C-alpha positions, -999 to 999 in steps of 0.1 A, spaced: -23 -834 -436 -41 -801 -442 -44 -779 -411 -65 -750 -400 -50 -716 -401 -58 -681 -391 -44 -650 -408 -41 -616 -390 -42 -585 -412 -25 -556 -394 -32 -520 -400 -24 -487 -382 -59 -484 -367 -76 -518 -369 -72 -555 -376 -94 -578 -397 -96 -614 -387 -104 -641 -413 -111 -677 -401 -109 -704 -427 -101 -741 -432 -86 -755 -463 -98 -791 -460 -119 -811 -436 -97 -820 -406 -101 -849 -383 -93 -849 -347 -89 -877 -323 -116 -877 -297 -93 -888 -270 -68 -860 -277 -96 -834 -277 -100 -840 -240 -65 -826 -236 -72 -790 -231 -46 -763 -229 -49 -732 -209 -35 -698 -215 -32 -671 -190 -47 -637 -194 -13 -621 -201 -3 -646 -227 19 -668 -206 12 -706 -207 10 -728 -177 40 -751 -174 22 -782 -159 8 -795 -193 24 -824 -210 37 -822 -236 48 -786 -232 27 -761 -252 44 -739 -279 55 -703 -271 43 -676 -295 70 -650 -297 54 -623 -319 21 -612 -332 30 -597 -366 39 -630 -382 76 -633 -371 82 -665 -351 45 -668 -344 42 -706 -347 52 -739 -333 82 -758 -344 60 -782 -364 44 -754 -382 78 -739 -390 89 -772 -404 57 -780 -425 44 -747 -437 73 -724 -440 68 -719 -477 30 -714 -474 34 -683 -451 22 -650 -466 25 -615 -451 -4 -599 -434 -29 -582 -458 -40 -547 -450 -78 -544 -450 -101 -515 -441 -82 -498 -413 -106 -477 -392 -97 -495 -360 -133 -504 -350 -148 -537 -338 -169 -542 -369 -138 -548 -390 -136 -584 -378 -149 -606 -406 -167 -638 -396 -184 -645 -430 -165 -678 -436 -189 -707 -443 -197 -730 -414 -183 -761 -430 -150 -743 -439 -144 -732 -403 -122 -751 -380 -139 -772 -354 -120 -755 -326 -139 -740 -297 -144 -704 -307 -160 -680 -282 -166 -645 -294 -177 -625 -263 -191 -593 -277 -206 -580 -245 -190 -551 -228 -164 -563 -203 -164 -550 -168 -138 -526 -155 -118 -552 -136 -117 -576 -166 -88 -573 -190 -89 -575 -228 -64 -602 -236 -62 -593 -273 -56 -557 -265 -30 -566 -239 -13 -589 -264 -13 -562 -290 1 -537 -266 28 -562 -255 38 -569 -291 38 -532 -300 60 -524 -270 83 -551 -280 85 -538 -315 91 -502 -304 118 -512 -279 139 -528 -305 154 -494 -314 161 -485 -278 197 -486 -266 209 -503 -235 233 -481 -214 263 -490 -193 260 -495 -155 280 -464 -149 258 -443 -172 227 -457 -154 241 -448 -120 251 -413 -132 215 -408 -146 199 -419 -113 222 -396 -93 213 -368 -116 176 -376 -113 178 -375 -75 198 -343 -76 172 -327 -99 144 -338 -77 160 -322 -47 167 -290 -66 131 -289 -80 117 -294 -45 139 -266 -31 130 -243 -60 93 -250 -54 96 -241 -17 114 -209 -26 88 -202 -53 60 -205 -27 79 -181 -4 86 -156 -32 49 -158 -43 38 -149 -8 63 -120 -7 50 -109 -41 14 -110 -29 24 -90 2 42 -64 -19 12 -62 -43 -11 -56 -14 12 -28 0 15 -12 -35 -23 -13 -38 -27 2 -3 -3 31 -9 -16 37 -45 -52 40 -32 -40 62 -2 -22 86 -26 -53 93 -47 -71 112 -19 -102 91 -21 -129 95 6 -137 58 9 -102 48 19 -92 42 56 -68 72 55 -84 106 53 -73 129 25 -66 157 50 -42 135 71 -6 143 68 15 120 47 42 102 66 68 79 53 64 42 58 85 28 87 74 -8 91 84 -23 57 121 -15 54 138 4 82 138 38 98 172 45 85 158 53 50 136 81 62 142 116 51 142 147 72 120 167 48 83 163 51 76 175 17 100 153 -2 88 120 14 52 122 0 56 96 -28 84 75 -11 61 47 2 45 42 -31 78 41 -49 92 17 -24 61 -5 -28 65 -5 -66 102 -13 -64 95 -42 -41 67 -55 -63 89 -54 -94 117 -72 -76 94 -99 -63 79 -104 -97 113 -107 -113 123 -133 -87 91 -153 -93 97 -152 -131 134 -163 -126 123 -192 -103 96 -203 -128 122 -203 -156 147 -223 -135 120 -248 -125 110 -252 -161 145 -260 -172 150 -284 -143 117 -302 -152 128 -305 -188 162 -319 -178 145 -344 -154 121 -355 -181 150 -361 -204 168 -382 -178 137 -402 -170 132 -408 -207 167 -422 -210 162 -444 -180 128 -457 -192 142 -465 -227 171 -483 -211 147 -503 -190 125 -512 -220 155 -523 -240 167 -545 -212 132 -561 -207 129 -566 -245 163 -583 -246 154 -606 -218 120 -615 -233 136 -623 -267 163 -645 -251 137 -665 -231 115 -669 -262 144 -683 -283 154 -707 -255 119 -721 -251 114 -724 -289 146 -744 -292 136 -767 -263 102 -773 -279 118 -781 -313 141 -806 -296 113 -824 -278 89 -827 -308 115 -836 -334 115 -873 -325 77 -878 -325 62 -901 -350 44 -891 -381 9 -897 -367 14 -873 -338 26 -847 -363 -6 -849 -384 -19 -820 -364 1 -794 -347 -8 -760 -331 -6 -729 -352 -17 -693 -351 -53 -704 -350 -49 -721 -317 -34 -691 -300 -61 -668 -314 -88 -691 -301 -73 -692 -267 -70 -654 -266 -106 -648 -279 -123 -674 -258 -105 -667 -226 -107 -704 -219 -84 -734 -226 -83 -749 -261 -76 -784 -272 -41 -798 -271 -20 -790 -302 -2 -823 -302 -34 -845 -300 -43 -862 -332 -77 -866 -349 -101 -895 -343 -131 -900 -366 -155 -912 -338 -154 -877 -322 -168 -858 -352 -204 -859 -340 -195 -845 -307 -176 -817 -323 -205 -809 -346 -229 -807 -317 -206 -784 -298 -200 -763 -330 -238 -759 -334 -241 -747 -298 -213 -723 -302 -229 -709 -334 -262 -704 -316 -244 -686 -288 -225 -664 -313 -258 -655 -331 -275 -645 -298 -246 -624 -289 -244 -607 -323 -282 -600 -321 -277 -585 -287 -248 -564 -300 -269 -551 -329 -297 -541 -306 -272 -522 -285 -258 -504 -315 -293 -495 -328 -302 -482 -293 -270 -460 -292 -277 -447 -327 -313 -438 -318 -302 -420 -286 -276 -400 -306 -303 -391 -332 -328 -380 -306 -301 -358 -291 -298 -339 -324 -336 -338 -327 -338 -364 -355 -362 -394 -352 -345 -427 -360 -367 -457 -369 -355 -490 -356 -356 -518 -383 -376 -548 -376 -362 -583 -373 -374 -604 -403 -353 -634 -396 -369 -667 -400 -363 -694 -374 -363 -721 -401 -334 -706 -420 -300 -722 -418 -276 -711 -390 -251 -699 -415 -275 -676 -433 -287 -662 -400 -251 -656 -390 -245 -638 -422 -276 -616 -417 -265 -607 -382 -231 -598 -394 -245 -577 -423 -268 -560 -399 -239 -554 -376 -219 -538 -404 -248 -516 -414 -252 -504 -378 -216 -496 -376 -218 -475 -408 -249 -458 -394 -230 -451 -362 -201 -436 -382 -226 -414 -401 -242 -404 -368 -209 -395 -354 -201 -372 -384 -235 -356 -381 -229 -350 -344 -196 -334 -351 -211 -311 -377 -240 -303 -352 -215 -295 -325 -195 -273 -349 -227 -254 -357 -234 -251 -320 -200 -237 -314 -204 -212 -342 -237 -201 -328 -223 -199 -292 -194 -178 -305 -218 -155 -323 -240 -153 -292 -210 -146 -271 -198 -118 -294 -233 -103 -294 -235 -104 -256 -200 -89 -254 -211 -61 -278 -243 -54 -258 -223 -54 -225 -198 -30 -241 -227 -6 -249 -241 -9 -214 -206 -3 -199 -202 28 -221 -235 42 -208 -225 34 -173 -191 52 -178 -209 83 -192 -233 82 -162 -204 80 -137 -186 108 -155 -217 130 -151 -222 123 -114 -186 118 -102 -164 144 -87 -132 158 -102 -110 137 -79 -129 105 -87 -127 111 -125 -90 106 -123 -93 71 -108 -121 60 -132 -108 39 -161 -122 36 -196 -145 6 -204 -128 -23 -221 -132 -28 -258 -148 -59 -274 -121 -84 -283 -141 -115 -292 -124 -136 -265 -152 -135 -240 -172 -111 -219 -155 -116 -186 -138 -82 -187 -171 -65 -196 -188 -82 -167 -160 -73 -143 -162 -37 -154 -200 -37 -151 -197 -51 -116 -171 -25 -106 -193 3 -122 -224 -9 -103 -204 -10 -71 -192 25 -78 -228 37 -85 -239 22 -52 -211 40 -34 -221 73 -51 -257 68 -42 -248 61 -6 -225 91 -5 -253 113 -20 -278 99 5 -254 107 33 -247 142 21 -285 148 18 -290 136 53 -261 158 65 -276 188 47 -309 182 63 -293 179 97 -273 210 91 -304 229 80 -322 218 112 -292 229 133 -290 262 115 -327 269 122 -322 261 159 -291 282 160 -309 311 143 -337 309 169 -311 308 197 -293 338 182 -326 357 181 -332 349 218 -297 359 227 -299 391 207 -331 400 225 -314 394 259 -284 414 248 -306 443 238 -324 442 272 -290 442 289 -279 472 268 -311 490 278 -304 482 315 -268 495 311 -280 527 295 -306 532 322 -279 527 349 -255 551 333 -284 576 329 -292 573 366 -256 579 376 -256 610 354 -287 622 370 -271 617 404 -241 637 393 -264 665 380 -284 665 412 -253 666 433 -239 695 413 -271 715 417 -277 706 454 -243 718 466 -244 752 482 -230 781 464 -206 790 492 -191 755 490 -188 758 453 -171 792 457 -148 778 483 -140 749 461 -133 772 432 -112 795 453 -92 767 469 -90 742 441 -81 765 413 -99 762 380 -135 752 382 -148 721 366 -168 726 334 -206 728 339 -225 696 333 -249 696 304 -283 679 306 -273 655 277 -255 623 287 -222 614 269 -194 591 277 -168 619 273 -187 641 298 -191 613 322 -155 604 319 -143 640 324 -167 644 354 -153 613 371 -117 625 364 -126 659 378 -140 643 410 -109 622 413 -86 652 409 -108 672 433 -105 644 459 -67 643 454 -64 680 459 -86 678 490 -63 652 504 -33 674 497 -50 703 514 -57 681 543 -21 673 546 -11 710 543 -36 719 570 -23 692 593 12 705 589 0 740 595 -18 729 627 14 713 639 32 745 631 6 766 649 9 745 680 46 751 681 41 788 680 43 803 716 40 840 708 3 839 700 -25 841 724 -47 813 734 -78 830 720 -62 832 686 -50 797 688 -84 785 698 -100 805 670 -75 792 645 -79 757 658 -116 759 655 -115 773 620 -89 748 609 -108 719 626 -140 730 609 -123 732 575 -106 699 582 -139 682 590 -156 697 560 -128 687 537 -127 652 552 -164 648 547 -162 661 511 -132 639 505 -149 608 518 -180 615 498 -160 622 467 -139 591 472 -169 569 477 -186 584 447 -155 580 426 -150 544 437 -186 535 429 -185 553 396 -152 536 386 -164 502 397 -197 507 379 -179 520 349 -156 491 347 -185 467 352 -206 484 325 -177 486 301 -169 449 306 -205 438 301 -209 461 272 -178 448 255 -189 412 262 -223 420 248 -209 436 217 -186 406 212 -214 381 217 -237 402 194 -210 403 167 -204 365 171 -241 358 169 -245 380 139 -215 363 122 -229 329 131 -263 340 118 -249 351 85 -227 319 82 -256 297 90 -278 315 66 -253 311 38 -247 275 48 -285 268 48 -288 284 13 -259 263 1 -272 231 16 -306 238 2 -292 243 -33 -270 212 -29 -300 192 -16 -321 202 -46 -293 192 -70 -287 160 -51 -324 152 -52 -324 157 -89 -293 136 -94 -307 109 -71 -339 107 -91 -319 105 -124 -297 79 -109 -326 59 -96 -343 59 -130 -311 50 -147 -304 23 -121 -339 9 -128 -332 7 -165 -298 -9 -158 -314 -34 -134 -338 -45 -161 -309 -50 -185 -290 -69 -159 -319 -92 -152 -320 -100 -189 -283 -109 -189 -283 -125 -155 -290 -160 -168 -260 -160 -191 -235 -145 -166 -244 -162 -134 -211 -181 -130 -190 -151 -139 -209 -129 -115 -201 -154 -87 -164 -150 -96 -168 -112 -95 -184 -115 -61 -155 -137 -49 -131 -111 -62 -151 -84 -44 -149 -104 -11 -112 -108 -16 -108 -71 -22 -128 -63 9 -106 -87 29 -75 -70 14 -90 -36 23 -96 -48 59 -61 -61 60 -48 -27 47 -69 -9 73 -55 -32 100 -20 -25 88 -28 13 87 -40 11 123 -9 -9 133 13 17 116 -6 45 133 -1 28 167 36 24 159 38 61 150 21 71 182 45 49 202 74 65 183 62 100 192 56 90 228 92 77 230 106 109 215 116 125 248 132 93 261 152 88 229 164 124 229 176 120 264 194 88 255 208 103 223 235 123 241 244 93 263 246 70 233 269 95 215 291 97 246 291 59 249 300 56 212 329 79 216 341 61 247 338 28 230 357 41 199 385 54 221 384 20 240 387 1 207 416 23 196 433 17 229 427 -21 227 439 -21 191 470 -3 202 475 -26 231 470 -56 208 496 -42 183 520 -36 212 515 -71 225 521 -85 190 552 -63 187 565 -75 221 558 -111 212 577 -107 179 606 -88 196 607 -113 225 607 -145 205 640 -157 219 645 -167 256 617 -145 268 592 -165 247 600 -196 268 594 -178 301 564 -155 293 546 -175 266 517 -185 287 512 -151 302 514 -133 269 491 -159 252 465 -154 280 468 -116 277 465 -116 239 435 -139 241 419 -116 267 426 -85 246 412 -102 215 381 -113 233 377 -78 248 382 -63 214 355 -85 199 331 -76 227 338 -39 223 334 -42 185 299 -58 190 290 -32 216 301 -5 192 280 -20 164 250 -22 187 254 14 198 259 26 162 226 8 154 208 26 183 225 58 172 211 54 137 176 46 151 178 77 173 189 98 143 160 85 123 135 94 151 152 128 153 146 133 116 110 122 120 106 147 149 122 174 128 96 167 101 68 169 126 83 202 138 82 215 102 46 203 99 37 222 131 54 253 119 34 251 86 3 246 107 12 277 127 16 297 96 -18 285 84 -33 295 117 -17 329 113 -33 333 79 -66 322 93 -62 348 121 -57 375 95 -87 363 76 -108 364 108 -94 399 116 -106 410 81 -140 394 87 -141 412 121 -135 445 105 -161 439 80 -185 429 108 -177 461 127 -184 481 96 -217 463 92 -226 469 128 -218 506 123 -242 507 94 -269 489 115 -265 513 144 -262 545 123 -298 555 132 -292 553 170 -288 582 193 -257 603 193 -247 594 229 -253 557 223 -232 559 191 -204 577 210 -204 551 238 -204 522 213 -175 538 194 -155 544 225 -160 509 238 -153 493 205 -121 513 201 -109 503 235 -118 467 229 -100 466 196 -70 484 211 -68 458 238 -71 429 214 -45 444 190 -22 451 219 -26 415 231 -20 401 197 10 423 191 25 414 224 19 377 217 36 379 184 65 398 199 69 372 226 69 344 201 95 362 180 117 369 210 114 333 222 122 320 187 153 343 185 163 333 220 161 296 212 180 301 180 207 320 199 209 293 226 211 266 200 240 284 182 258 287 216 253 251 224 265 240 190 296 262 194 302 246 228 297 211 214 322 219 186 347 232 210 343 202 233 346 179 203 378 196 191 392 194 226 384 157 228 401 152 194 431 170 206 432 150 239 427 118 219 456 126 196 478 134 226 468 102 243 475 82 211 509 99 208 517 90 244 507 54 238 527 51 207 557 67 224 555 42 252 554 12 228 580 -14 235 590 1 269 585 -23 298 564 -13 328 578 -14 364 559 -46 371 574 -63 341 608 -50 351 605 -66 385 593 -98 371 621 -100 345 650 -120 356 686 -111 354 691 -136 325 667 -115 304 688 -84 309 719 -102 298 707 -108 263 730 -104 234 735 -69 221 726 -79 186 691 -92 195 683 -62 216 694 -38 188 673 -57 163 643 -57 186 646 -20 193 649 -12 156 617 -32 147 598 -17 176 608 19 166 598 12 130 565 -3 140 559 27 164 566 52 136 543 34 111 515 30 136 518 67 146 517 78 110 487 56 103 467 69 133 476 105 125 463 101 90 431 84 100 425 110 127 431 139 103 408 124 77 380 119 103 384 154 115 382 168 80 350 148 73 335 159 106 343 195 100 329 194 65 297 179 78 294 205 105 300 233 81 274 219 57 249 215 86 256 251 99 251 264 64 218 246 61 207 258 95 216 294 86 196 292 54 167 277 74 167 305 99 169 330 72 139 314 55 120 313 87 127 350 94 117 359 59 84 340 60 77 346 97 46 364 111 64 397 116 85 396 84 58 413 62 46 447 74 11 440 61 5 412 85 6 435 116 -29 442 128 -39 479 128 -55 495 158 -84 519 161 -81 552 181 -113 571 184 -127 555 153 -95 561 132 -72 534 118 -35 535 128 -11 530 99 13 501 93 43 520 105 27 526 139 17 489 141 53 479 135 65 505 161 42 488 186 
C-alpha cells in the first residue's frame, strides 16, 4: 500500500522540509485512537503496545522502522540540498492539501519561551554530536587515569602559580610606588613631600642597613637605583609567572580535550549499541504480523510530526479504516486554519520587525495591506501566506544588509570624527606645552614631557596629557598666587621694618648726642679742675712728680681725654708711692734720738701736713679716675652697641629696600603672567567645554587616575614620615649603640675564643673516643657520650650566639657609617658657615666704609672718637674670632692625636690578644690526649694494664692528630692576622688622607681666610693676622 513519506534535505546552514503523499491513504478509525508519545529529548515511552520504532539517525541512515526497511529500501533517495541560508523561511509547506498526509501536523511558529526546548534543534544537535564523535578515539583505563591525575596536578600547579602571581604583582606595585617616590624626590621639585634643600640620605627600610655606604656624596642616587632594580626584578618575575601559567593552561586544555573526546566516544558507542539492539528487537516482534497490519507502518514522517507538534501522534502499527475519513478531514481543516492564523501572525511580526529596522535607519517602510478574501480556498490562502512570509524574509535579509552598510558608514564617520578630535586635541596640547614652557622654571622644564603625537588609535593619550597639563597649570597658578601674596607680605614687613629702623636710628642719634654731651661735661670738669688748682700746688706737683702733664686744650678729643685720665692715674700712683716713702721717713725720724723735740715736732707737723694734703689729693684723684674710667667704659660700651645697632639697622634697611624692589618687580611680572595665564585659561576652558561632551567618560578615568596618584602620593608622604621617624630614632640611639659597640666586639672575641676552645675540646673528645675504643669504651661510654652531647649542644648555642652578635655588630657598623656620614655633612655645613662668615665680614667692611662716607662731614673730635671706638670694636671682634678658630684647630688636632693614640693602643692590645690566643691554643694542643688528674683517679688498674701495642697505636694517632690540628690552627690564625693587618693599614691610610684633606681645606689652611684687624684706622696685613 502506498505510504506517506517525508524527506529531509540537509545543508550546512539550513534544512528544507517537503511534505507530500503519493496516493490517498486510508486509516483505521479505531487504530487512530492509539496515539504515540515522544519525549522532548527524542526518547519514546516504553509503556505503549506494540513498542514504537526507535529512530537512530537524522541524516537518512537507519532512520526508519523495520517495516519501512523491508518495504521501501529501494525507494530511498539521499537528501537533496536546497537553499542553505539556515533561516526558518526555508521550510517549504506548498504541497497541495489533498496530497498531504492526514497526520496531525502542528507548526508552532510562535516564539518559544526561555524554559521551553526546541525539540528539532535538540535532535539536530544530538545527531550532529553523534556524527562528530564517530572519529573520536576511546582511550584505555590506564591512560584515562593518567590524564585525570595530570589534570589534578595541573590544577594544583595553576592555583599555586596564581597565588604566587598575586603576591608578585603586589610586590611589583610596591616597587613601582617606591621607584616613583624616589624618582620624584630626586628631581628637586617643590611640590613633593621632601624639600629640595633637605640632605639626601640612603634608604634604610627597604633592604637592610648593611648596604649603606660611609660616604654621603656617593649615596645620592643609591635609593633610586635600588628601586629600579627591584622593579625590574619584580616585573621579570611577573612575566615569568604569566608565561608559566599560560603553558600550564594550554596543557590543561589539551588534557581536558582528550578526556572530553574520550567521553564523547564512549557515549556514542553506548548509544549506537542500544539503538541496534532495540532495532533488532522491534524487527523480531513485527516480522510475524499479518499482511493487514503491515499495510501502514511508521516512517520518517511520523517522527517528524511528533517532533514538530510536540504532542503524540497516531500509532504506526494501526491500520486504515474508511469510516474515519470524515473525522480526519474535519481535523485536517481545523489544523489548516490554525496554521494559517499562525502564519499570518508570523508575517505581521516580521513586517513589524522590518519596519522598526527601517525607522532606525531613517527610512519609512510602508506595510502592505491584506487583500485576502475570506471566500477563497484554504489551500490558496495558505499559499498566499507562505508567499508573503517568503517576501518578508527576503525584505528582512535586505534590511539586514542595509543595516550592515549603514553601520559600516557610521563606523567610518566615527573613525574620521575620532581622528579629527585627536588632531584638534594634539593642537591644543601643543599650545598648552608652549604655554607651560613659557611660564615654567628651569627645574620644571626638565620634568615636562613632550605632547603625544596623533596615532589614529584614539584620543585617550591626548586627553590624559591635557588633564596633566591643566593640573600643572593649576599648580603654577597657585604657586604664582602664593608668591604674589608672599611678596605683598614681605613688602608690608619691609615697610614696617623701615619705619622701625628710622625710629631706632633717631633714638640712637639722641643717645649719641647724650654721650657727647656727657663726655663734654667731663672735659669741662677736667678743665675747670686744672684752672682752679692753686699755682703753689701745681708747682709742688711739678717739683715732686717730675715732668708736668701737658696743658689741656679747649677742644675735646678722645686722645686728650685718654692722656689726661692716664696722667691722673699715674699722678695718683706717684702720690701713693710718696705717701709710702713719707711713712717710712716718719718711722725713721721717730727712731732718731739725737734730734730735739722741737725739730721733731716741726718735722712731724710738716710731714703730717704734707701727708694729709697728699692723701686728700690722692683720694680726689682716685675718685675722679674711677668715675672717669667707669664712665668711659660705659660710654664706650654704649657707643659700640649703638654703632653696631646702627650698622645692623642700615644693613637691614638696605636689604629690605633691595628685597622690596625685587619683590615689586617680581610682583609686576607675576601679575602680567597671571593675567596672560588667566586669559589663556579662559580660552582653554572654552575649548574644553566644546570637547567635554565627547570625552566625559575618559575624563572620569583621568580623575580616577588622579585620585589614585594622590593616594599614592599620600602613601609616599606617610612612608617618608615613617622613614624620617626611623632616622630620628636611629640618631637618638647613636650614643647607646656606640657604647654597646665595644662591648659587642669584646663579646664577639670572647665567643670566638670560646668556640675555638669548644671545637678543640670536641676534637680532643673525639680523639679520645677513637683512641679508647677498646676496654675503656665499655667503661666510659655513657660519660663520654654525655660529655660529647653537652659539648655539641654548647657549641651550637655558642655558634648561634656568635651569629646573633655578628648581626648586631653589622648593625652597629652600619649605624657608625651613617653617623660618619652625618659628621661629614656637619663638617661641610661648618665650612659653609665659615664661608658665610667671610662674606659677612666683607659686607661688614663695606658697611664701615659706607658709614665713614656718611659721617665724613661730622666734626673732627666726633670722627676721631668714632674711629677709635670702631678700631677697638673691630680689634676685639677679630681677636675673638681668631681665638675661636685657634681653639677649634687645637681641639681638632688634639682629638686627632688622641684618636691615633687610642688606635695604636687598640692595635697593641689586639696583637697581645692574638699572641695570648696563639699561646693558649698551643697549650691546648700540647695537652691533647693527656689525661687529667680526675680521670687518672677514676681510671682503674685494668685500664693501665693495656697492651703495649694498643697504647703505642693510640699515642701515635693522638700525636698525628695533634700536629695536624696545630698546623691547621696556626695557618688559620696567620691568615686572619694578615687580613686584619691589611685592613688596619688600609684604614690608617684612608684616615691619614682624610686628615690631610681636612687640614688642607680647613679654616686656617688658606692665609686669605684670616680676618685682618684695624689699628687706628689702618688694616693689618695677612702675615700679622696669621701671627696672631
